[in-house]
Every structure is written in C-alpha cells, then in structure tokens.
FIMAR-723311 format. One line per 4 residues: number of its first residue (from 1); for each residue x, y, z of C-alpha. Coordinates in steps of 0.02 Angstrom, whole numbers, plus 50000, padded with zeros to 5 digits. Layout:
BEGIN
NUM = X,Y,Z ~ ... $
REM end
This chain:
BEGIN
1 = 49764,49605,49587 ~ 49931,49621,49675 ~ 49931,49811,49676 ~ 49819,49822,49829 $
5 = 49902,49679,49923 ~ 50044,49785,49989 ~ 50077,49781,50173 ~ 50084,49955,50250 $
9 = 50141,50009,50422 ~ 50048,50159,50492 ~ 50090,50267,50643 ~ 49991,50409,50723 $
13 = 50044,50525,50864 ~ 49917,50640,50945 ~ 49944,50809,51026 ~ 50020,50819,51199 $
17 = 49950,50934,51332 ~ 50111,51032,51346 ~ 50098,51079,51163 ~ 50262,50999,51109 $
21 = 50277,50985,50921 ~ 50401,50889,50813 ~ 50265,50758,50798 ~ 50309,50725,50616 $
25 = 50493,50693,50655 ~ 50447,50575,50796 ~ 50326,50479,50684 ~ 50463,50464,50551 $
29 = 50583,50392,50680 ~ 50451,50266,50733 ~ 50427,50212,50553 ~ 50614,50191,50533 $
33 = 50618,50076,50685 ~ 50482,49964,50615 ~ 50545,49811,50525 ~ 50400,49814,50405 $
37 = 50329,49915,50262 ~ 50394,49951,50090 ~ 50504,50073,49996 ~ 50398,50231,50008 $
41 = 50369,50343,50159 ~ 50243,50479,50191 ~ 50218,50587,50346 ~ 50085,50720,50371 $
45 = 50078,50843,50516 ~ 49912,50928,50551 ~ 49870,51099,50622 ~ 49744,51210,50532 $
49 = 49798,51121,50373 ~ 49907,50971,50330 ~ 50094,50984,50301 ~ 50163,50828,50219 $
53 = 50315,50752,50141 ~ 50325,50595,50035 ~ 50472,50505,49958 ~ 50583,50353,49959 $
57 = 50614,50258,50119 ~ 50790,50329,50120 ~ 50713,50492,50183 ~ 50702,50410,50353 $
61 = 50892,50405,50362 ~ 50894,50596,50372 ~ 50854,50644,50551 ~ 50803,50821,50499 $
65 = 50701,50776,50344 ~ 50533,50803,50429 ~ 50577,50943,50551 ~ 50495,51076,50442 $
69 = 50324,50992,50452 ~ 50220,51096,50571 ~ 50082,51027,50680 ~ 50047,50957,50854 $
73 = 49994,50787,50786 ~ 50052,50681,50640 ~ 50019,50519,50548 ~ 50138,50423,50437 $
77 = 50153,50266,50333 ~ 50281,50152,50254 ~ 50211,50072,50097 ~ 50259,49995,49931 $
81 = 50239,50106,49777 ~ 50106,50032,49664 ~ 50203,50067,49504 ~ 50343,50180,49447 $
85 = 50222,50282,49342 ~ 50084,50284,49473 ~ 50160,50318,49644 ~ 50036,50312,49786 $
89 = 50039,50446,49919 ~ 50006,50367,50087 ~ 49944,50454,50191 ~ 49821,50528,50067 $
93 = 49774,50711,50094 ~ 49621,50809,50036 ~ 49511,50955,50080 ~ 49331,50897,50101 $
97 = 49174,50997,50139 ~ 49214,50971,50324 ~ 49391,51037,50304 ~ 49565,50964,50276 $
101 = 49596,50781,50318 ~ 49737,50655,50302 ~ 49707,50468,50299 ~ 49824,50318,50305 $
105 = 49760,50141,50279 ~ 49852,49977,50305 ~ 49787,49823,50216 ~ 49665,49791,50076 $
109 = 49484,49831,50118 ~ 49369,49693,50062 ~ 49292,49727,49889 ~ 49416,49869,49857 $
113 = 49421,49836,49670 ~ 49232,49833,49659 ~ 49224,50001,49748 ~ 49353,50072,49629 $
117 = 49256,50013,49478 ~ 49095,50085,49549 ~ 49177,50255,49571 ~ 49250,50250,49396 $
121 = 49079,50205,49324 ~ 49014,50366,49401 ~ 49154,50469,49326 ~ 49261,50480,49483 $
125 = 49446,50457,49444 ~ 49555,50411,49592 ~ 49729,50489,49603 ~ 49809,50318,49630 $
129 = 49764,50139,49677 ~ 49802,50149,49862 ~ 49671,50102,49990 ~ 49698,50272,50073 $
133 = 49647,50367,49916 ~ 49500,50251,49888 ~ 49427,50279,50061 ~ 49463,50466,50057 $
137 = 49365,50476,49895 ~ 49221,50382,49975 ~ 49225,50506,50119 ~ 49214,50651,49995 $
141 = 49055,50576,49922 ~ 48971,50557,50091 ~ 48830,50678,50130 ~ 48877,50687,50315 $
145 = 48946,50849,50382 ~ 49081,50794,50506 ~ 49242,50706,50460 ~ 49208,50568,50587 $
149 = 49038,50529,50512 ~ 49108,50534,50336 ~ 49238,50405,50387 ~ 49102,50293,50459 $
153 = 49006,50309,50296 ~ 49160,50262,50195 ~ 49191,50106,50300 ~ 49012,50055,50336 $
157 = 48996,49914,50209 ~ 49176,49849,50223 ~ 49185,49699,50340 ~ 49371,49667,50344 $
161 = 49548,49696,50285 ~ 49603,49865,50354 ~ 49669,49970,50496 ~ 49664,50159,50474 $
165 = 49709,50323,50556 ~ 49631,50490,50511 ~ 49698,50662,50557 ~ 49605,50828,50545 $
169 = 49621,50991,50643 ~ 49589,50946,50826 ~ 49537,50770,50777 ~ 49628,50603,50775 $
173 = 49536,50440,50738 ~ 49601,50262,50737 ~ 49494,50117,50677 ~ 49516,49930,50657 $
177 = 49412,49822,50540 ~ 49264,49727,50618 ~ 49347,49557,50595 ~ 49511,49617,50668 $
181 = 49610,49545,50523 ~ 49733,49689,50535 ~ 49820,49728,50700 ~ 49811,49901,50779 $
185 = 49890,49951,50945 ~ 49850,50099,51056 ~ 49980,50173,51170 ~ 50045,50331,51253 $
189 = 50198,50438,51227 ~ 50198,50538,51387 ~ 50020,50604,51390 ~ 49998,50598,51201 $
193 = 49896,50457,51122 ~ 49982,50351,50991 ~ 49929,50213,50872 ~ 50019,50093,50757 $
197 = 49999,49929,50666 ~ 50169,49879,50737 ~ 50204,49881,50925 ~ 50389,49907,50888 $
201 = 50350,50079,50817 ~ 50262,50133,50977 ~ 50411,50078,51081 ~ 50525,50176,50963 $
205 = 50423,50332,51001 ~ 50475,50311,51182 ~ 50297,50259,51224 ~ 50208,50110,51295 $
209 = 50078,49996,51221 ~ 49917,50002,51321 ~ 49805,49883,51225 ~ 49743,49820,51058 $
213 = 49613,49924,50972 ~ 49469,49799,50973 ~ 49397,49731,50810 ~ 49269,49856,50746 $
217 = 49323,49989,50871 ~ 49346,50171,50826 ~ 49448,50276,50948 ~ 49406,50461,50932 $
221 = 49514,50598,51007 ~ 49454,50777,50990 ~ 49435,50938,51089 ~ 49309,50853,51204 $
225 = 49428,50713,51252 ~ 49442,50531,51206 ~ 49300,50412,51163 ~ 49283,50234,51102 $
229 = 49138,50188,50988 ~ 49085,50032,50893 ~ 48987,50096,50743 ~ 48991,49935,50640 $
233 = 48897,49772,50648 ~ 48972,49648,50773 ~ 49070,49504,50698 ~ 49168,49362,50775 $
237 = 49351,49417,50784 ~ 49469,49332,50660 ~ 49642,49409,50684 ~ 49778,49362,50561 $
241 = 49873,49210,50625 ~ 50029,49261,50529 ~ 50049,49409,50646 ~ 50071,49294,50795 $
245 = 50162,49156,50702 ~ 50300,49260,50627 ~ 50271,49446,50601 ~ 50248,49524,50774 $
249 = 50399,49560,50881 ~ 50442,49443,51024 ~ 50355,49497,51184 ~ 50204,49571,51095 $
253 = 50027,49526,51150 ~ 49898,49512,51011 ~ 49713,49503,51058 ~ 49754,49414,51219 $
257 = 49883,49297,51142 ~ 50062,49311,51204 ~ 50174,49296,51051 ~ 50319,49221,51146 $
261 = 50218,49086,51233 ~ 50128,49043,51070 ~ 50292,49023,50977 ~ 50359,48912,51116 $
265 = 50206,48802,51093 ~ 50237,48800,50906 ~ 50417,48746,50939 ~ 50358,48602,51046 $
269 = 50233,48554,50911 ~ 50364,48550,50772 ~ 50484,48457,50887 ~ 50358,48315,50900 $
273 = 50301,48323,50718 ~ 50472,48334,50634 ~ 50606,48263,50750 ~ 50791,48272,50707 $
277 = 50950,48216,50793 ~ 51055,48372,50816 ~ 51199,48436,50921 ~ 51130,48610,50941 $
281 = 50984,48727,50902 ~ 51023,48900,50832 ~ 50892,49040,50828 ~ 50881,49138,50665 $
285 = 50853,49303,50757 ~ 50798,49375,50924 ~ 50616,49335,50888 ~ 50665,49151,50872 $
289 = 50771,49145,51031 ~ 50635,49090,51153 ~ 50558,48957,51038 ~ 50733,48894,50996 $
293 = 50760,48862,51181 ~ 50594,48767,51186 ~ 50645,48664,51034 ~ 50815,48626,51111 $
297 = 50733,48570,51273 ~ 50611,48457,51180 ~ 50753,48375,51084 ~ 50872,48375,51234 $
301 = 50999,48470,51131 ~ 51103,48623,51175 ~ 51040,48796,51133 ~ 51182,48873,51032 $
305 = 51197,49063,51017 ~ 51298,49044,50858 ~ 51233,49201,50772 ~ 51286,49372,50835 $
309 = 51173,49525,50839 ~ 51230,49577,50665 ~ 51200,49403,50594 ~ 51380,49340,50590 $
313 = 51411,49156,50624 ~ 51526,49105,50767 ~ 51624,48963,50685 ~ 51677,48880,50847 $
317 = 51496,48855,50899 ~ 51446,48754,50746 ~ 51601,48673,50669 ~ 51580,48485,50652 $
321 = 51406,48488,50732 ~ 51233,48443,50670 ~ 51136,48606,50685 ~ 50950,48647,50683 $
325 = 50913,48825,50627 ~ 50746,48887,50694 ~ 50656,49034,50613 ~ 50481,49099,50648 $
329 = 50446,49091,50461 ~ 50510,49150,50295 ~ 50583,49010,50191 ~ 50558,49129,50045 $
333 = 50667,49262,50127 ~ 50847,49285,50071 ~ 50904,49308,50251 ~ 50857,49131,50301 $
337 = 50953,49058,50155 ~ 51103,49166,50200 ~ 51097,49099,50378 ~ 51095,48920,50313 $
341 = 51242,48955,50199 ~ 51336,49040,50341 ~ 51315,48888,50453 ~ 51379,48773,50316 $
345 = 51528,48885,50282 ~ 51567,48885,50468 ~ 51586,48697,50459 ~ 51418,48631,50516 $
349 = 51408,48446,50474 ~ 51220,48458,50440 ~ 51090,48596,50444 ~ 50908,48557,50482 $
353 = 50789,48703,50452 ~ 50631,48718,50557 ~ 50500,48852,50522 ~ 50368,48890,50654 $
357 = 50237,48963,50537 ~ 50144,48831,50435 ~ 50185,48821,50251 ~ 50071,48942,50154 $
361 = 49967,48864,50017 ~ 49885,49019,49941 ~ 49905,49206,49939 ~ 49810,49317,50059 $
365 = 49670,49417,49975 ~ 49656,49536,50123 ~ 49818,49632,50104 ~ 49950,49523,50185 $
369 = 50102,49505,50075 ~ 50192,49339,50070 ~ 50229,49184,49968 ~ 50085,49091,49887 $
373 = 50072,48908,49843 ~ 50225,48911,49730 ~ 50345,48902,49878 ~ 50466,48757,49851 $
377 = 50422,48597,49943 ~ 50537,48519,50072 ~ 50631,48407,49950 ~ 50663,48548,49829 $
381 = 50720,48664,49968 ~ 50840,48533,50035 ~ 50918,48515,49863 ~ 50933,48702,49833 $
385 = 51004,48747,50003 ~ 51102,48586,50042 ~ 50992,48555,50195 ~ 50983,48390,50287 $
389 = 50797,48420,50317 ~ 50668,48559,50323 ~ 50495,48563,50403 ~ 50354,48683,50441 $
393 = 50235,48667,50588 ~ 50076,48583,50528 ~ 49913,48680,50521 ~ 49839,48564,50653 $
397 = 49990,48587,50765 ~ 49980,48775,50747 ~ 49794,48774,50790 ~ 49827,48671,50946 $
401 = 49962,48794,50997 ~ 49840,48938,50975 ~ 49703,48849,51072 ~ 49824,48822,51216 $
405 = 49834,49011,51238 ~ 49648,49021,51281 ~ 49620,49190,51197 ~ 49443,49256,51222 $
409 = 49346,49397,51143 ~ 49244,49529,51232 ~ 49096,49409,51249 ~ 49201,49271,51325 $
413 = 49203,49164,51167 ~ 49365,49090,51101 ~ 49455,49192,50969 ~ 49488,49092,50811 $
417 = 49623,49167,50699 ~ 49613,49180,50511 ~ 49719,49040,50438 ~ 49652,49047,50260 $
421 = 49831,49063,50193 ~ 49865,48884,50250 ~ 49705,48809,50182 ~ 49567,48853,50307 $
425 = 49404,48930,50244 ~ 49404,49117,50215 ~ 49325,49216,50358 ~ 49236,49322,50229 $
429 = 49219,49291,50043 ~ 49367,49367,49950 ~ 49339,49478,49802 ~ 49343,49393,49631 $
433 = 49472,49452,49505 ~ 49435,49590,49383 ~ 49350,49521,49228 ~ 49481,49587,49108 $
437 = 49619,49501,49209 ~ 49532,49334,49230 ~ 49645,49243,49107 ~ 49802,49302,49196 $
441 = 49747,49287,49378 ~ 49836,49169,49496 ~ 49700,49048,49556 ~ 49781,49049,49728 $
445 = 49744,49235,49743 ~ 49558,49218,49708 $
REM end
C-alpha cells in the first residue's frame, strides 16, 4: 500500500495580464526551492495544448531545461517514482472530450485503491498508480461536458486526502479536500494567481501568500475572472498536525495557526515535560531557531548558535558544555543524527535531543510519508547515537499547544487537527489493504 503514500509538492502559476510567458521555467524554479517532494519532476505549460517535460529531480538544476515549454500558465510537481519499471508522470496529461487537460495531485485520495480496482474491473487500465492518473481517468469517464464539472464528478465521493491543480486552455483550478488534510496556499506573483502545497514555493516565485485555500474550496480562474465555489458536502476541518509541528516553514500560517508561535508553545511544553540540565540550547535549523529560544528561556540556559547556515558546528560554542539540540521533528532523518555526531565531535560533554513533534505510532494512510511505529524508542536511540537523553513532546502537550492558538473555522468553531499518526482516532475511516496483500500488510498502515 506504500505506492500511493508518496508526498508530492505541486505548484501552479496562472496567466498574467501582460501576457508574460516562461511560466514553466518559473514553476520549475519554485519546485527547486521547495524542501519537499521526491526524486521525479514534471512541469506542464498550457496554451491550446499542453507542453510538458518529465524527468529526474536533477532537471531542476538546469536553469534552461523548461524554457522551451510554451504557454502562459503552468503546473508542476515533485514526486517519488512509484517503481523503476512503472514511473508515474505527475502532472498527468490527457485529451478528454472537453479538450486537453493536465492534472497534478498531492496526497492519497481516500479509497484510492478501491477506485483503481473498480476501474480495472470495468476494463480500464491506468497508465500508472499515481493519484493524478487515477483522477484524470475518473474525469474521462464523467458524462459532464466541461472540464470543471468533470473534475467535480471525479472528486465528488472522496472526502479527504488530496490537494489538486488542474490546467486547461484558459482555465486553472485549484482544489483542497473537504477535510483540509492536505495544505494548499493561494498567492499572487504580480497580477498572476499562484497555488502551491508549500508556501516556500510561492515565495520562490517572487510572490506573496494571500491565504489558505479553505477545506472543500475550489478556486476557478477562467476567461470570466476568478471565482470560489464549495461543491462538496461540508465537513469539520481536520488539517494535518504534522504540517504545523514540523513540515511547514517557519513564519507560515496554516488555517489560522501561526507555525512559529505554535512551535514556541511546543518548546515550552517539552521543557516542562522532559527537563534537562544544560549549558546551552542549539537549534537544528532555521525552523527550530524560535522554539530553541523558547526552550532556552524555559530552562534558563543560553541559546547557542553553534550551527552555521551550511550545518557546520562551531567548536568553541559547544566544547566542554552540556548541549540540548532542538529539532522540529525527524529522529528518523540522517541529518539529525549527523548534527548529534557533529556536536559530540566538537567536544560537547553531553547532547540531549528534544523533538517538538510527538513520536509517531503508526503510518499515515492519507498520503503523508514518515516513520511508522517501528521508530526506535528513547533508550534505543540514546544507545545508538550516544545521547544523554531524548524526548518528544507528548500528544497531550501538543494538543494543548494547538488549543492555545485558538484557530477557528469559517463557522467560528475550533479547528481540531488530524493527529491519527500519534494515536488519535482517524478523522475518516482509512481504506483497508488489498485482499491479496493482507498477509504482508503492516498493521500500522491499516
């Protein structure tokens, strides 16, 4: 079931009034600036027909790789190939009865495998196992005439797990799932509309973030202008907590929650839950800088800028000192272990690791990649990495930190994030594993 769990970054740039092109090249640069996504890139420019290029992520290192793609608007994606023999093309492109369209989907739409099996039972073979190809195939089977209505048909019975952008001649559509599990930002680059699942990508376009696309909202931009519609059944928003805990860039606002202030609250929570006597607090990266200051203040310890912008350790700042390394999350990431080893090599007497995101206990069935319940416990991690101690913020502490932000939905009710990965109930029933894979399925992924 892991083939549809890949995290994908999507970017869309609409046409500007002055008719400037190079939309594809600008989208590619935005994808390069994003710290997310996988090893495969695809960018499609749209005029009367789509012009696309797909390949390895290394394509983004060539500033002229996408210059030949012609069109006033473009969409692009960074994704993980599903298999060497079955590469997925995201965005997916097709010519439907309504004309040419390109579609990029981030996430794993709920019941994706069931939809695939249903199509296969009716003799419809999908070109690959990506969510983009799946939904484009569903659009092709819709009896509606317009691309917009076909997209609504394809998404109508899917309650969660996706963000998507669709491009067609003189049409750009961005849509976020009704639960809001996947993030989607709307912004402007000059007078051109832009969308992305990562705010960093919009900033890299030279644009500004205007707002979140609301859960269940569909933003439609065509020859008549810009419109916002809500074609799906209303549901209580359940945005992914991992976005705010560790994935979004510092300074981002997610559904009314300021990421920096939330992480500072998380730092104060872990300071109380897992105290340590230290001589300095070191942030793992820029995203951890503000919460590291909050942790240092709570422990009455110095904030130590011991790591440079390129990750090098300043020996004089840590030698002979008891150091706390604070990261937003990612005990399974090699970079965190390298930072611990660097502090020890620099002469730190002790290293205490503190992770703001709660320890995950099961894999996400809605498309978020990350460690499942097999992550080493604190004792094992201490032994492996020569740590004096390690701790994650508790689930209760993280919930209190979220509640302190006072985020409210459109109806004035409090927004409760999805925290199923740390043991809370699922916001919507996940899809069961395929019958033929039942004996091999990880129970934490069910």
